[in-house]
N, C-alpha and C positions, 0 to 999 in steps of 0.2 A: 219416186226415190225413197220416200219415208216408208212406204209399204215394203220395198225391197229390203231396207235396213231392218225393219221389224222381223222379217221372216228369214233373214240370213241365217244359214246353218240349220234351218228347221227340217230335220229328217225325223225318223222315228225315235232318235235319241238326241234331243236338243241339248245344247251346251249351257251349263249353269252360268248365270250371271253372278251368283254368290251373294253372300251377305245376309243380314237379317235386320229388320227394323230395330233401331236403337232409339234412345231418348236423350234429350239434353236435360238440364236441371229443371227446366220449366215444364217438363213432361211433353214437349212438342215432338211429334214424330219427325225423324230425320233419316235420310239415307245413310247407310254405313260408309265410313271413310275408307275402310280397307276391305279388300276381297279376302274372304277366309280361305283356309287351305282347301285344296280340291277334295271332292268326295272320294271315299275309298273306291278302289277299282271294283267294277261290277261286270257281270257277264253281259255280253251284247244281247240286245233284245232281238229275238228272231224277226227277220223281215218276212212279211207275208203280203200277198197282193190284196188290194182293196176290191170289193165288188164293183162291177162296172158302173152302176148307178151312183155309188159313193164317189168314185173317181171323177165322174162327171160333175157332181156337186162341188167337189174340192177344186176342180178346174174353174167352175163358175166363181168360187170364192176368190181364187187368184186373180181372175179378170176383174172382179169388182174392186179388189184392192188396187190394181193398176189404175183403174178409172177414178180412184179416190172415194169410192162408195164403201167406206170402212164399216159402217153399221151393217150394211147388207152382207159384207164379207164375214163379219163377226157372227151374225145370225146363222150363217151356213156352217162355219167352223164349230160353233157351239153344238149344233144339231148333230154333226158328224162325230164330234168328240164323244158325245154321250152314246151315240149309236155304235161306233166302231171300237171304242175302248182302246184306242191306239195312243201311246204316249206322245208321239210326234204331233199328231193332230191336236191333242189336248194342250201341248206346249204352244202351238201356233195360236190356238184360241185364247190361252191365258195371256200371252204376251200382247196380243192385239187388244184384249179386254183391258189390260193394264194401261196401254197407250191411250185408249179411249176413256179411261177412268170409269168403266162399267163394272163397278165393284161386285155387284151381285153375280154377274156372269163369271167374273174372275174367280170368285170363291167356288162357284159350281164346277168349273172346268179344272181348277187347281186341285180340288178334292179328287177328281178322276185321275189326274196326273200323279198325285201323291200315292194313290193306291197302286197304280201301274209301275211306278218307279219310286218306291219308298226310300231308296238310298240317295235320291237326288234332292239337294237342298232348296232349289228354287221354288217348287210348289209349296213347300213348308213356309218359306218366307212370305209368299202371297197370302197363305191361309192365316199366318200370324198377323199380318197387316189388317186383314179383313176382320179378324176377331177383335183386335184392338179398336178398330173403328166402331164396331158394334158393342163395345164395352163388355164383351164376353171374355173376361180375363182368364177364366179357368181354361178355356180352349186355347187362348193365346199361350198360356204357360205350357200346356201340353205340346203345342207345336214348337215352341222355343226349345223345349227339352229334346225334341227330335233333332233340331238343328245342332244343338250342343253335342248330341251323340254322334253326329256326322262330322264333327270337327269344326263347325262354324263358330264364330264369335257371337255370343248372345249377351245382351245387357239386361240381366234379370233385375237390375235396380230400377227398371221401368216401373215396377209395381210399388216400389217405395215412394215414388213421386205421385202415384195415384192413390195411395193408401187412405189419406184423409178425405178423399172425395167419395169413397166407397161407403155403402151402408155397413153396419156392423155385421149383418147376416152375410153379406157378400165377402167381407174381409175374413170372417171365420171359415167360409167355404174355401176361399183361396189359400188360407193357411193349411187347411187339411190337404188340399191338392199338392202343396209344396212338400209336405211331409211324405207323401206317397212317392215323390220323385226320387228320393234318396240321393240328393245332390248337395249334401250339407257342406261339401268342401268348397263350394263356389261362394266367393265373398259377396258378389252382387245379390245372389239369392238370399244369403244370410242378412244382408242389409234390408231387403224387402221384407223378410220374415220379421225383423225387428220393428220395422215401420208398421206392419200389419198388427203385430202384438200390441203396439201402442194404440192403434185404432180401436182395438177391442178391449182396451183397458187393462191389459196385462203388463203393467209398467215395469215391474221387477224383472220379469222374464225378458222383456225387451231390452232392459238396461244391461243385463248380462251379455247379450249378443252385441249390443252397441259398444260396450267397453272392450270386449275382445277384438272387435273390428278396429276400433280406434287405436288400441295398443299395437295391433299387428300392422296396420296401415296408417300411421300417423300423418302421412301426407294427404290423405283423403279428408278434406275439410267437412264433407257432408256427414261422415261418420261421427266426427266431433260434434257437429250441430245436433245430430239425433241424440247423442249421449247427453248433451246439455239440456235439450228439450225434455228428456225423460227425467233427469234430475229435477228440473222445474216441476214436472208433473207430480213428483214425489215430495215437493217442497224442500228439497235438499239444496237450497240456494248457496249456502256457504261452501258445500262440496263442489258445486258447479263453478263458483268463483275461483277456488283453489286450483281446480283442473285447468281452467283457462289461464290462470297466472303461470302455471307450469308450461303450458303450450307457448304462451307469449315469450317466456324466458328462453325456451329452447329453439323456437323457430322464427323469432322475430315478430314484427307487428303487422301481420296480415290484416287488411281492413275489415274483413268479415268477422274475424276472430276478435279484433279490438272492439267492434260494435257489440258483439255478443257479450263481451266482458263488461261493457258499460251497462248493458241491460241487467246483468246480475247485480252490479253495484246499486242500481236503482231499486231492484227488488229487495235489497237488503237495507234500503233507506240511507245508503251512503251517498248523499247528494254532493258533498264536497269532493269525494273520490270520483264521482261521475263527472263533475265539472273538470277536474284535473285530467281525467282520461280523455274527455272530448277535446280538451286543449291539445293533448298529445296527438290525437288523430288529425287535427287541423294543421299541424306542422307538416304532415305528409300529404294531406288532402285539403289544402286551404280553400278549395272551391266546392267542397261537399255541402250542398245546401241543406241536406237533412241534418247533418251534424251542427251546422250553424244554427239552425232553428231549434234543435233540442237543447243546445248549450244556452241559447237566449232564454228559453223557458225556465231553465234551472236558475239562471241569473235573475230573472224576474221574481222567482220564488224567494230568492235571498235578498231582494230589494237592491240588486246591483244594476240599476236602471241604465246608467251610461254605457256600461259594457254590453248589456242586452241590446240597447239601441244600435251600437256599433255593429254587432253581429247581424241584426235584422236588416240594417241598411245595406250591408254587404250582400245579404241574401237577395234583396230587391235588385241590386245591380247585376247579380247573376241571372235574374229573371226566373228564380226558382221559388215556387209556392208563394208568389208575390201577394196574393190576397191574404194569406195567413200572416205573412210578414207585416203587411200594413195594419191588419187587425191588432197585432200585438204591439206595433209601434204606437197605435192609439192607446192601448192599455198603459204603455210606458209613459206616454205624454200625460194621461190622466193622473197617474201616480205621482208625477212630478209637478202637478198643478198647472199644466199647460193645456187648458181647455180648448182654445182655438186650434192649436196644432192637433190635438186628439180628434176633433171633429173633422179636420181636413183629412187625416189618415183614414178615418172610418168612411168618409165620403169617397175616397179613392177606390174602395173595394167595389168591383164591378161584377161579382158573381161568386159561385162556389158556396161552400158550407158557411163561410164567414159572413155572407151578406146579411142574413137575418139577425145574427147576434150583433152585427155592426149597427143595424137599424135600431135595435133595442138600446144600445149604448148611446146612440144619437138622441133617441127619444128621452132617455134619462137625463142627458145633459141639457136638453131643451127644457125639461121640467124644472131643473135646478136654476136655469137662467131666466126663463120666460113664463113658466107655469104649466100646469097640467093641460089646460085647454089648448095651448100652442102645440104641446107635444102630441095631443090627440089629432089636431089638425095636420101635423106633419105625417102621422101614420095614415090618416085618411087620404092624403095626397099620394102617398106611396101605394096605397091600395088601388087608387084610380090609375096610376101609372103602370102597375104590375098586377093586372087582374088575375094572372095565373097563380099568384101567391096570395090571393085574397084571404083564404082560410088561415094561413099562417100569420098574416098581419092582423087578422081579427083576434087571434089568440095573443099576439104581442100586445095589442091594445088592452085586451082583458087583463093581462098580467100587470100592465102599468096601473090599471085601476085596482087590482088586488093589492098591490104594494102601497097604494097611496090614497085609496078611498074606502068608504064603509061598505060592508057586504051588500046592502040593498042596491047601491049604485052599480056594483059589479054584476049582480044577478039580473038587474033590469037590462043592462047592456047585453048580457048573454041571452036573456029571454028574447030580446028583440031580434038578434041574429039567428037564433034557432027557429023562431017563428017564421022567418023568411025562407028557411031551408030545413024543414022539420025531419027530413030523412038523412040529414048529414051526420053520419056515424061519428066522425072525428069531433064535430062540435058538441054532439050529445055527450060523448065520452069526456070531453074537456069540461063541460059544465058540471057533469056529475062529480068529477074529481075536485073542482072548485068548491062544490057543495060540501064535499068531505072536509076540505081544508077549513071551511067555516063552521064545521060541526053540524052540518045539515044532512043527516043520514037519509032523510026523506028524499032529498034531491038526488043524492047518489043512487039510492035504490031505484027511484023512478027512471032516471036517465040510463043507468046501466041495464036495467030490465028492458028498456026500449031498444038499446043497442043490440041485446041478445035476441030480441024479436026480429030485428032487421037483419042481423048477422049472427045466426045461432052458433057459429064456430069462432066467435071473437074471444080468444083465450084470455086476453088481458082484462076484458070486462068480467069474465068469470072469476079470475083470480082477485081482482080488485074488490068486487062485491063480496066474494067469499071471505077474503081476509078481514074486511071491515066488519062483516057479521060476526066473525070469530072474535075479533078484538074488542068490539064495542057493544055486542049484544050477547045473549045466551042462546042464540039460534045456531048452535054448533053443528047439528046434523045437516042443516041446510047449507051451512058454510062448507062442510066437508064435501058434500055432493058437488058443489060448484068447483072447488079446488081440484077434486078428482077429475072432473071433466077437462079442466084447463091442463092438467098434467098429462092426460091422455093425448092431448094435441101437441104439447111441447114438453116431453118428459125430462129434458135436461135443463130446463130453465131454472136458474138458481132462485129467483124470486118466488116462483111457484112452489119449489121444494121447501123454501122457508115458510111459506104460508101453510103448507101441509104439516110441517113440524109444529107450527104454532097452534093450529086447530086441534091436532092430536094432543098437545099439551093441555089445551082447554078442556078436552074430553077426558083428561086424566090418564091417557095412554102414554105414560112418560117414556118407557123404553123405546116405543115406536117413534115418539117425537124426537128422541135423542138421535136415532139413526138418520132421520130426515135432516135435522139441523146440522149435524156433523157433515153430511154430504153437501148441504147448501153452503156451509162455511168453507169447505174445501174448494168449492167451485167459485165462490165470491165472498171473500172475507171482509164484508163491510160492517159498519157500526150497528146497523139494525139487526142483521143476522147474529152478530156477536152478542147483542143484548138478549136475544131469544135463547141462543145456545147456553149462555151463562145461567139464565133463569131456570132452564130445564135441569142443568147440572146441579144447581143449588137445591132444587126440589128433590133430586135423587140423593141428596146428602153429599155430593161431590163439591163441597164449598171451596176447597183449595183450587180445584180445576176451574170452577166458575170465576173466581177472582183473577186467575191467570188470564183467562179469555178476555175478561173486561179490561184488565190492566193493559194488555197488549193492544186492544182495540182503541182505548182512549188515548194512548200515545199517538196513534195515527190521526184520530179525529177528536181532539180535546173538547170541542164545542158541540159534540153530538147530543141532540136532545134525548135520544133513546138511552144512551149510556148515562147521561146526567140524571135521568129519571131513575134508572136502576140504582145508581149510587145513593140517590136520595131515599128511595124506598127501602133499601137494605142497610141504610145508615153506614155506608162504607167511607 
């Protein structure tokens, strides 16, 4: 029966099933909900007799299908479709291949079918699906444009949801293909073009398209989200905030838009406004665990511990992100001097990212109550109970010693664990960084050199060693070579770009240094990058700009050792 249904109507001119693959917001392939308009009328395909041997083979395929031997039937239909170049046989082969999920065969026979009947939508649909599965998006775009030309409904916004997963090279090639289609009147295609322009860094051009789409189709929330994301990319947070306020005022408080608005308030450091906005969201969505959690963190930041506890407890009752909730309930209890309660909260955590930080908090509390030896015994017991986390717990114990013991004790402990596992890259790297913390450049250089011997592509080791050589020695050329290697591996890593700017500064190549540090600061505007950028600006005579960078940075991190050092050295 299944085979009869598959082949129903299979003559030399099969009936179209219509439609084309669409996507939902997550980019998952789904079948179309509606059947598109019928294809334009076309001349009938001339009927011609099959050769006798071919007719025999097709009869065998029919019999194999009736017997349930579908793979055997498909093999015959494929062979005859390629041999006879008949659209009906190609259609039979394609539909059976689709039913059997034999995608390679489906693509092969659908290509034959599309050549024989180019005005039929069904083979183009199959070819589109296959191209998407193969991540051949340029071919998919070409096939989709064929379907669009035949009157089918095509969701070109598929490419918008795939944009950020594409390489820059692939995104540029896809953009060029879109330009050649001359389909600029299609909103979904424009949406994808804007997303691809964002992917290749053409933020201003992308924003023009996104604004036009958002203005013309204000009900499409994804167009608004893209517009806001692009404003963020351009650091135009105030403009993004105003845009969202206008939308909220005109359209009401859609949850996605409300959350996007709070994100802008946080980027503008308006913590009080963010708390109020989250409170408004909770009125409409009182069981939104993510909002409860975010609001609690803001309240902890403002020492509103009782309110934070109330929201975190509600989160645990909802069963949402419970380990995170218990961790911050422990933080709240500590802040309120309730040590026993804090320890119970930390001990409640049974997994996830919070488990190790909770063990560290427990160890610190044990140190305060019972001493360092008891805390180390506690960590040792955890190592025995959780051997899969042995390495992380070793580092936790080492950090306990770093914070509370003299350098010789810490280094003796690390020497012992590295001696037991001398090829452990993570432990070698950690010991090297501890050596740097203690001002032991010899330890840093020895261990990171060994890391690079064992793992020549360890970009973090290259960068850490290169930066330290640039910052603490005059071995600038050696430092430059290491940082260049690190950037070749991870060219968009802000820390590496900052290191490159700093070593160029040390080499006296100020203009080049400025370019690198401005890029690093755009990607990650932390206090260390700000200190470096300001120093280069100062050296270039741009003292007002330097002071502005430092002033803005120290507002965010008033205790930054990098910025405090700058203020001291430049007598600000």
